[in-house]
C-alpha positions, -999 to +999 in steps of 0.1 A: +238+367-851+203+359-863+180+338-840+158+315-858+121+310-849+127+272-847+153+277-821+130+297-798+103+271-802+127+243-792+138+263-761+103+268-749+095+231-754+126+221-734+116+243-705+080+230-705+092+194-704+115+201-675+088+219-656+064+190-661+091+165-649+097+187-617+060+189-610+056+151-613+085+146-588+070+171-564+036+154-566+051+120-562+070+131-531+039+148-516+019+116-521+046+095-505+049+118-475+011+118-471+009+080-473+037+077-448+020+102-425-013+084-426+004+051-420+022+065-390-010+078-376-027+044-383+002+026-366+000+049-336-037+044-332-042+008-342-008-008-345+012-016-376+007-046-399+036-064-382+020-060-347+007-094-335-031-096-332-030-106-295-002-082-285-008-061-254-007-025-263+006+000-238-022+017-217-026+054-223-019+076-193-049+080-170-066+114-172-074+126-137-105+148-137-111+163-102-146+155-090-170+184-089-183+188-053-220+182-051-240+214-044-259+208-012-296+210-017-313+239+001-336+227+028-372+232+021-388+258+044-410+241+070-442+262+064-475+255+081-501+242+057-522+272+061-495+294+047-493+274+015-531+271+008-546+292-019-575+301+004-576+335+021-557+334+053-586+342+076-605+311+064-576+290+077-573+305+112-581+279+138-596+304+162-609+340+160-618+355+193-636+386+203-627+420+217-647+449+232-656+476+207-646+503+231-619+520+211-592+498+227-598+466+207-562+466+194-549+466+230-573+440+242-563+417+214-526+423+220-530+414+256-550+383+247-525+368+222-492+381+236-499+392+271-473+369+287-446+379+263-454+416+267-454+413+305-420+396+304-405+423+281-419+451+303-407+434+335-442+428+349-451+400+372-485+392+358-499+395+323-531+408+339-512+441+343-510+444+305-539+468+301-549+492+273-538+522+294-504+507+302-498+498+266-509+532+254-486+550+278-457+527+270-461+533+232-465+571+236-433+572+257-415+552+229-429+575+202-417+606+221-382+592+222-383+585+185-395+620+177-366+635+198-342+613+178-358+623+145-357+660+154-320+659+163-310+645+129-337+661+107-312+684+090-289+654+082-306+637+053-285+605+054-291+599+091-328+608+088-334+585+059-316+557+078-339+561+107-370+562+086-358+530+068-352+512+101-385+526+116-408+529+086-439+537+108-423+571+115-428+580+078-466+583+085-461+597+120-440+626+107-469+638+084-491+667+096-520+656+119-551+671+103-578+652+120-571+659+157-591+686+174-565+690+201-558+726+207-528+729+229-535+767+235-565+758+256-560+750+292-586+721+293-569+705+263-535+709+279-548+691+309-561+662+287-527+660+271-509+657+304-533+631+317-528+610+285-490+611+281-481+614+317-466+643+337-432+626+335-432+631+298-442+667+298-407+682+297-397+660+268-428+669+249-417+705+250-392+697+222-419+683+199-437+701+171-475+706+175-482+679+150-459+655+168-477+662+201-510+655+184-498+621+172-485+612+206-518+623+221-538+601+197-518+571+207-519+578+245-555+589+248-578+562+261-603+549+235-587+569+207-588+548+175-601+568+145-570+589+137-543+581+111-518+577+139-538+548+153-536+529+120-499+524+128-504+510+163-493+474+154-460+488+140-454+511+169-461+483+195-436+460+177-410+488+175-414+496+212-409+459+222-380+446+201-384+409+193-422+410+195-437+398+162-472+406+151-493+398+120-526+415+112-548+394+089-576+410+069-604+392+049-586+397+016-550+387+027-535+357+010-499+363+024-489+367+059-471+401+066-451+399+098-445+431+117-413+432+138-381+412+138-369+382+158-373+345+162-402+344+186-437+331+175-459+354+155-489+366+173-519+371+150-548+395+150-578+395+127-588+430+114-624+430+101-631+465+089-619+487+117-622+462+146-593+441+159-598+407+174-573+380+187-567+350+165-546+319+161-533+299+132 
């Protein structure tokens, strides 16, 4: 059977016409569905055309949002005015006293500003008993005890570092003492050492190194002040009397650095060069 060219053309035309008719029906159905969908959304949001203008529409369900608790404001620290001023601290001290320049100025100043508290902590009846010699002997006794503790744990790095972190003044007091002329091989120097630290501490000192003994002697010896050990006397005094708080103000300080822990008032000294004097804010 021979297929004519005209028959093929007619078949293709028929298929094309059918496809166009199907496409028009699909497009019409899609347009109708879209219109119905939009109308449904419109009716849902605003009401249909048949809805009366004054009709009461149903209320949407209330959305309950839990209230966010208010963050309490942190209280402002009640700082004295002199701690918030840009001026150097010493210019804002209300009183700067005097102390003898006899090598014991730190101890005279400590007795002046904190004598009553020191007497109470040492179990003394009268603050007049708080003398340079008593404070020196007390601090030396405390330092000997700290050295014994340090020596016992020296080979345990974790415990040793914990002690030095809790008692940072010991970092300086474990360094070699290169300034002292104390020669513990000489009988006259041995006598001076015993007189300074006390006979009752002699046995305990037998467990100290030569450098540790020199540090102890520098603290205990009357009128001793020009050694590196003596630069740490404020820290050592606060360590020996837990709760006592001291602050040493110099001419260049703009921030108060408190030595010691506790809630008791801070006792202030003014350090002008190498000389301590009592002071008050």
